[in-house]
N, C-alpha and C positions, 0 to 999 in steps of 0.2 A: 841849572838842573834841578833846583828845589821848588820851582814855581809850577803853576798850572799853565798849560799851553792850549790855545784854542785856534783852530783854523778860522771859524766864524763864531762870534759870540753875539747872541740876541738877548737883549734885556728889555722887557716890556715892549717887544717888537714883533711885527708880523710881516716880514719881508717876503716877496716873491723871488725865489732863487731858481734860476734856470741856467743849466750848463755851468754850474759852479764846481770848481775843484777846491775843496776845503781840506787842508792837511795841517796836523799839529804834530810836533816832535820835540824831543829833548827837554821834556818837563817831567816833574814828578807825576803829574796826571796829564794826559794828552787827549783832547777831544776834537774830532773833526768839526762837528757843530755842537755848540752848547746853548740851550735855551733856558733862560732864567726869567723869573718874575712874570708869569702869565704870558709868555711869548707863544706865538702860533704861526711859524713860517710854513710856506708851501714850497716844497723842494722837488724839482723835476730834472731829469736827464743830467744828474750830477754825480760826483764822486766824493765821498766823505771818508777821511782816513784819520784815525786816532787810536793809539794803542790801548788806552783806557776804554774809550767808547767812540764808535764812529759817529753816533748821534746820542746826545744825552739831554733828557728833559727833566727839569726840576721846578719847584715852586709853581705848581699848577700850570705847567706848560704843556702844550700839545703840538703835534706837527703832522703834516700830510706829506708823504714821500712817494714819488712815482718814478719808475724807470731809472733807478739810481743804484750805484754801486756803494755798498757799505764795506769798506776795506779796513778792518781793525777790530777793536773790542766790541763786545756785544752791545746792541742798542738798549738803552734804558728808557722805558716808555713814559715814566712820570704819569701825568693824567691822561696820556693817550698818544699812540702812534698809529696812524692809518696808512698802511703801505700797500702799494700795488706795483708789481713788477720790480720790486727791490731784490737785489741779489748780492752775494759776497764776491770778493776778488777771485774766488775759485769757481765762479759761475754757479753757485748753489742758490736756488731761488728761496727767498725768505717768505715767512707767513705774513698774515695781515697785520701783525704788530711788530714785524722786523726782528723778533727776538729768537727765532728758531726756524729751521728749514721747513718749507712748505711740504705738507703731506703729499706723497705720490699715489695715494690710494685712488682707485677708480671710483666713479660715481656709484653710490649704493654700498660701498665697502668702507668700513671704519676699522682701523687697527688700534689695538691696545698693546702696550709694551711697558716694561718696567723702566726702560731707559728713554732717551729722547727720540727714539726712532719711530714711535707710534703717534697716533693722533691724540690719544688720551692715556693716562696712566692706570685707570681702573675700568672695570666693566660698567660700574654704575655711572661714571662720568661719560662714557661713550653712549650709554642709553639716554642719558639726560640731553645729549646733544642732538638727538634725533626727534624731530617734532612733526615731520610730514610723512611718516610711514603709513602704509596702507596696502591694500591688495594690488593697486596699480603702481605702487612705489615701494617694493620690499627692500630691506637692507640685510646685510650680514655683517656681524661684528666678529672679526678674527682676532684671536688673542695669542700673542707670542709666548714662547716658553717662559715659565717663571711662576712664582707664588704671589698672588694678589690678595691683599687683606682688605676686606670691606668692613665698615663700621656699623652698617645697618643692612636689613634685608635688601637684596637686589631684585627688583620687580621687572620681569621681562615684558617686552612690548609686542603688540600685534604686528605680525609680518616682519619681525626682526629676528633673524636666526643668530645664534651664538655658537661659534666654532673655536675650540681650543686647538692646541698643537699636539694633543694626545693625552690619554689618561696618565696621571703621574708626571706629566711634562708641564701641563698648565693646570694650576690649582687655584680655585677661588675659595677663600676661607673667611670665616667670620665668627666672632663671639656674639652670636645673635640669640640671646636668651629671651625667653618669654614665660608667662605663667599660664598660657592656654595653648591648645593645639590649633595652630593656624599660621597664616602667612607672616605674622610679626615675629615668630620664633624660627624662621627659616633663613638659611644663607641665600638661597635662590627660590623665587616663587613665580609661578606662571598661572594667571587667573584669566579665564574667559578670552583666550587669544588663540591665534594660529601662528605657530613658530616651531622651530627645532632647536634643541640644545644638544651639542655633540662634542666628542673628542676632548673631554676634560675631566678633572676631579673636583668635587664640591665637598667641603668639610665644614661642619659646625662643631666647634669644640669650645664649650662655654667655660672650661676650666673648673677649678674648685669653687663651687658656689653653694652655700648652705641653705638657699631658699628651698623650702619643702616642695613647692609647686613648680619648680623650674622645668622647662621643656626645651629640648634641642632637636631641630629638624634640619637636615641637609638640603633636601629638595622637596618643595611643596607644589601641588597643582590643585586648582579649584575651578569648577564650572567649565572643564574641558570636555568637549563632546566629540565622539567618533574619531578619536585619535588626532584631533587638530593640533595637539602638541606632541611632537615626537622627541623622545629621549633616547639618544643613540650613542653607544660607546662612551658611557658616563659611569664614573665611580662616585657614589654618594655615601659619605660617612658622617655619623652623628654620635657624639658622646658628651658627657659632662652634665646632662640634665639630671636633676635629682629626683624628678618624678617620671619623665618619659624621654626616650630618645627614638628618633625616627630617621632611617636612611632616606626613604622616599615616602611621603604622605600624600595620598590622593583623596581628596574630599576635605574634611576637617570641620570644626565646629562653626567657623565663620563662612563657609561656602558649602554648597550642595555637591551632588555627584560630580566626579571627575574621571574621565576615561582617556588618558593619554595612551600613546603607543610607546612601549618600552622595549628596546632592542639592544642586546649586549650591554646590560646594566649590572653593576655590582653595587648592591645596597646593603650597608652594614650599620647596625646600631649596637653599642655596647656600653657597659658600665665599667668604670675604672676600678670599682670595688675598694678604693682606698683614697685617703687624702682629704676627706671632709666628713662632717657629722652624719650626712645621710648617704654617702657613697655606698654602693652595694644594695640599694633599696629601690632602684628604678625599674620601670617596665621598658623593654627594648624591642623595637620592631624593625626588621630589615625593610619590609614594605608593608604599609597599612593602607587598606582600601575601605573607605567608609561612605555611608549615606548614599548608597545607590551607585557607587563607582564600578565601572566595567572596563578596566584597562586591558589591553592586549600585552602580554608579557612573554617575550621570546628571548631565550638565552639569558635569563636573569638569575644572578646569584644573590639570594636574599638571606641575610644572617642576622639573628638577634641573640646576643649572649650576655651573660653576667647579670648582676642585679637581682631583683626579686623575680622577674619573669623575662623570658626571651622567646620571641616569635620570628620565624623566618618570614612568613606571610600571615597577616592578620586581616580577616575579612569580616566586616560588620555590615549587614544589609547590602551586600555587594555581590558582583558576579564576574570575576576576572576570567580571562582565558589564558592559560599558562602552558607553554610548550618549551621543551629542550632546556629546562632550568634546573636549578639546585636550591633547595630550601633547607636551611639549618636553624634550629632553635632549641635552646636548652629546655624550654617548656613545651613548645609545639613547633614542628616544621610548618604546619598549616593549622590555623585556628579558624573555624567557621561559626559565626553567630548569625542566624537568620539570613544565610547567604547560600548561593550556589556557585560552583566553580567547575570549569572543565580543565583537566590536567592531563597532559600527554608527554611521554618520553622525558620524565623528570625524576630527579633524585630527591627523596624526602629523608632528611637526617634529623629525626626527632619524632615525638609522638604526634598523632593526628587527632584533633578534637572537633567533632561536629555537634553543635548545639542548636536546638530549635529556638526560634524567636517566638514572639507573641502570636503572630498570624501567618508567618511564612515558614514553610518546611525547609530546613537547611539540608544541603546535600553536596556531595562530591561525585563527579563522574570522571573516572580515571582510566587511561589507556597507556600501557607500557611504563607504568610507574613502579619504582623500586626503592629499596632502602640503601643506605651507605654501604651495607654489607652485601649488596646485590641480591637481596631477597625480593622476589616479585610481590607486589601488592595487588589486591583484587580491584574490581571495577569501582569500588568506593574508597580506594586508597587505604584499606584496612588489612 
């Protein structure tokens, strides 16, 4: 009972095993097939049973397994297991390395989950697995409920939609700090692509960081034209940046104009006001549109609070179209610099500032716009 037991032991061997029933029992460790010392068997139409491992590779061993039952402990791949048609005693099909169930996702659908039921454990890993995406071969990545922590910005891909299980149900979070406003400081970024991101929450919380120029961005878009990126049913929250925080940033210093379609979006940026040397001194933007950006914003709640300044929507040389929305800012609900904007059926909670640029007359055209106190504003939102 104290020894190791092996149904088949291969040492420096490469046998062809067909219709082999290999069973090990009554040992401290039991292996259906154990491959040692650079062994590389080919196994077909067989049954391998061992409580410790149905098949165990070590010492630079590999194996090819086809149409075989692995009845017992998890397979240990060593330097490689190549499996086709392998399955458990309960008729669960195994993946290409025999160490987990094969995904049941249909073609073009990739699942992300925090447990072993998905194809990948994070959004970034799922995106990295997709290499043949295009207009004729679109994908959708579906994300199960849970919180997924990324270690660097997640860069979305062309013709790959991302779908969570609901706002507050699926959350993508990152401590993605940067010292300039652009994609490197964003939890999720979409640049020059066609795609949709929907039904999830995105958070960038850089925590207490005393770097004077630190920036936090939840969702960034760049070089998006004519609504080719759709942001639907998304909550985007940024905090912790000691210089700037952005819920959604369209444009940015490293990319030109960006004009996504934003529908049912909650974009929030705030300063914690405590906990570090520069807390309470940041600029906070619910939504920032810069460098010629012209997003369509429908049912958007944009909030910027705390810190040195807070803007619901900040427009710089941009021309958004805003409908059925709510803008809140401790400094400005809407701030316009060398910009134009069309605003309809929208609540503005905070001052409105319109500032002329060098060569472009700034302006607001407003219909059905009112304050948080239900006071109607005129056709220039004043």
